[in-house]
N, C-alpha and C positions, 0 to 999 in steps of 0.2 A: 504494499499500500504506500502511496504517497504522504508526504508531510501535510497535515492540516496547517494552512495559513492562519496567522494571527487574527482574532477578532472573536467571532462566536460561530458555533456551529450547532445543529439540531442532530440528536441521535435518535434512531428508532430502534427500540428494544423489544424483543419477543420474549413472552413468557411472564410479564408482570400482570398480576391480578388483583393485588390489594395495596393498602397503605404500607404494609410491612415490606412488600416489594419495593415500593418508592423509597423507603428509608434505606433498605440494603443497597440499592443502586447509588443513591446519594452519597452514602458513606463509601462505598467503593471507588467512585468517581473522585471523591474528596482526597483520596490517598493517591491520586496520579499527580507527579509532580508538574506544575505548570497550569493545572486547571483551576480556574475561578469562577466565582458567580454561577454555581450549580442550581438550576432549577430542574425538578423532576416531577412528572405525572403520569396519569393513566389516560388513554384514548379510549377504552372500551375493549371488550374481549380480553385478550391476552398480549395487547401491544401497549407498550409504554414509550415516553419520550423523555429526552433529557436536553436541555439547552446549556451549554457551557461557553463561558468567556475564557479566552487564553491570550496572554499578552505576547506569545511567541510560538514559532511552529511546533507542532506536536505529531509524533508517529501515531496514526489510527490503531496501530496494533497494541499500544499501551491502553488505549480506551477499551478495546475489545477484550483484552485480557482481564482488565477490571471488571467489566460487565460480566465476563464468563465466570470469574472467581465469585461474584455475587449469586451465580446460579441462573444467569439468562443469557441471551443470545443478541448480539449486536448486528442489526440488519443493514443498517444505512448510517452514513456520516454525511450530512447535507450542510454544505457552507452556508451562512447566514444570507449571503446575497442570492442564493438559489432557492430559498424558501418561497 
């Protein structure tokens, strides 16, 4: 995967169903160096989202690893300008 440029991104996350999932994802992403301003929510069904602010480029693999360690699957990383 290519680096994610600075600013903000939207993550699409599969497998989230409750507020406990939201907390788990928020905590996992909060441990990724360089991630700031985390917002996490549910979209319905088993899909969740996270919006992150980052002051410097970040490797999406580190985001995917954090999401997977929390027990979920990262399906998409969408740059803010593409939302």
